[in-house]
N, C-alpha and C positions, 0 to 999 in steps of 0.2 A: 462361787463362780466370779471370775474377774469382771469388774464393772466395765461396760463397753466403752465408757468415756476414757478409761485408762488403757484401752487396747492400742497397740501400734497399728499402723496401716497394714503391715504384713499379716498380723493376727486377724484383722477384720476380713481381709481377703480370704484367708484360710477358712475362717468360720463360715463365710458365705458359700465357699466351694463345697465344704463338707456337708452343709445343710442341703445342698442340691445333689448330694451323692455323686459328685464328679471327681474323677481322677485327673492327674495332670495330662494323661494321654487323651482323655475326653476333651479337655480344653484345647489341647494342641490340634486336634482334628478340626475344631471350629475356627480357632484364631491363627493357626500355623505359627504359634509361639513355642519355642523349644521348651520341653518340660524342665530342663535345668534352669532356665531363666525364670519360669513360673515359681519354682521352688525357692530360688534365691530371693525373689520378691517377697514371698510369704515369710521367709526366715530373716528378712532385713539384712541380707548379705550381698546386695548388689555392689560391685566395685565402684568407688568414688571416681576412678579415672574415666569412667564412661561419660560422666557429666550430668548435671541436674536436668538439663533439657530432655535428654533421652530417657532418664529415669522417670520423669514426670509423665512423658508421653506413654511409656509402657504401663504405668499405674492407671492412667485414664482408660486405656484399651481394656485392661483386665477388669477394672472396677465396673465399667459399663457392661461388660459381658456378664458379670455376676449380679447385675441389677442394682448397682450402687451409683447409677448415673446422676442422681440428684443429691448425692452425699458430697458436699463441698469439702469436707474434712479429708475425704479420700481422693477426690478428683483434683484438688488443687492444694495439696499439703505443702508446708514448708519442708522441702526435701531433706534439709539438714537435720530436722527433728523426726521426720517420718521414718527414715532409715538409719539404722545403726551401722555406721561404716567401719569396716575392719581396718586395722592398721596395715599400712603398706608393707609388703614383704620384699625381701631383697631379690635381685635378679640372679639367675644361675649364670655360671661363667660363659657358657656357649650353648647354642642349640645342639641337641644330641645329633651325633653323626648320622644315625639311621634316618633322621628326618630330612637330610640333605639329598638332593637329586643331582645327577651328573652335570646339569647345565649351570649349577650355581658355582660362582667363583667367589670365595669368601675371604674377607679380611678379618683379622682378629679384632673383636670389639674393644674399644677403649675402656669400656666399663662392662660389667656383667650384664647378662641378657635374660629376657623372658620372665616377667612377673607371673606369679601363680594366677593372678586375676585375668590374664590375657585370654584364657579360654572363655570366660564369661563375657568379655568384651566382644569377641568374635561372634559368639552365639547371639548376643543381644543385637548387634548391628544387623546381622543377617536376618533375624526375626522381624525387626522393624521394617526393613526393606521389603521382605516377603509379604507382610500384612498390609502395609499402607501403600505399596507401589510407589514408594518415595524415590524420586530421582531428581538430581540437580543437573541442569543443562548449562554449560558454560561455553564460551568461545574466545579464541584469541587470534589475532591477525598478524601476519608478517608478509608484507607486500614487496616482492622483489622488483616488479616493474609495473607501470600503469597498464601495459598491454595484457599482462597475465592476471590482473585483478578479477576476481569472481566472487559473487555472493553465494554463501553456503548457509543453509537453514539451521542445521544442528551442529555441525562440526567444522572447525576451521583450523588449518595447519599452522603451526608456529615453527618455522625453520630457521635456526641460527645461520647467519650468513657464512658461506664458505664451508658448511658442514654437510649439507644434504643436497641431493640424495646420496645415500651411502652406497658405494659400489656393491654389486651382488656377490663379488668374491670375498667380501669382508663380513664377518659376523657383527651383529648389533651388540655393543658393549655398553651397558648402563651402570653408572655409579650413583649411589644414593648416600648422601650425608645428612644426618639428622641434627637439627638445632635444638630439638626438644623431643621428649618421648612421644611416639606416634604409632598408631596401628597401621599396618601395611599388608596388602596382599599383592603378590606378583605372579603373573602367568607368563610362561615362556613358550611361544608357539602353541598356545592353547592349553598348556598343562600348568597346574598350580605348583609352583616351586617354593613359595614362601607365604606364610600366613601367620603373623605374630605381631607383637608390640615391640618396636625397636626403642631402646633407651636413648637418652640424649647423647650426642657426640658419637654416634655409631657410624661406621662406614661399611657399606655392602656393595657387592658387584654381582651382576647377572648378565648372561649372554643369551642370544637367541639367533636363529637362522633368519627368520622373517619378521617376527612381531613380538613385542612385549606389551602386556596389559597390566595396568596398575590400578589399585583402588586405595586411596590414601585418606585417612581420617581427617588430618589437618595439613593441607598442602603447604601452608606457610611454615610448617615445622621441618620441611625437607628442602634440599637442593639437589637437582638432577644434572648429571653430566653424561652425554651420549658420545661415545667414541672420542673422548678428550675435549669436547666442547660443551659449555654450559647451556642448559635449556631454561628458557624463561617460563615460569609457571605463575599464572595469575593468582593474586592473593585474595581468594574468596573463601568464605566459610563453608563447611559442610563436606560430605564425602565426595571425592572426585573419582570418576572413571576416566582413565587416561590410556590412550593407545599410542604406542611408539613403533613406527615402521621405518622403512628406508626413505620414505618421502617426508617424514616429519612427526611432530607431536600433535595429537588430536585430543580434545576434551569432549566429554559427554555431560 
């Protein structure tokens, strides 16, 4: 039997789970963490693109559930040693046509698209948000005149001068350019039309009749243009929920 001191973090998690006769589905029912993510933790195959902070948080949640709450070697491991990171795989040339919806207006990517690890990234982020109720609230102001200034508790519009509101007879046309690889989800009029990792120097366009909703892993890695005008996006860390309608851009 392998000495426990020589076990990896993933092996210790697996040992404790099996000792309790738990399946991945059993753990999922309690933690709401996707079984695929649990398996990748035990097999030390979490994508390095997710980031050490998120990996460490996930390890703590899973370890505490398995009764390893006092085990510092598991709860606070040097992530670079605790997980064996796979080599990055190349992007495919484009997202498959069947994944595209009618409202997407695509440019050809300057570089190939969609790393194999993107699926794990999406599942991981969704699970962290579901379990912890994590939410970042941001605000940005654009005051057109002193008479129209108003305090808003959670959301504040950022309206580029001369751009908004957009006439009702014109669709919302959003262009996104990436300065670095970034995970992105786009909803057009309430329907998810894109949920992938975009590589560096990509250009994408989407349209909507009334509203676009974005969730961006790293806002500083993208630039947004709405109907030909640049949108100012505050440079703050963390996942951003962004709503764009005819009146402006709002942050949550």
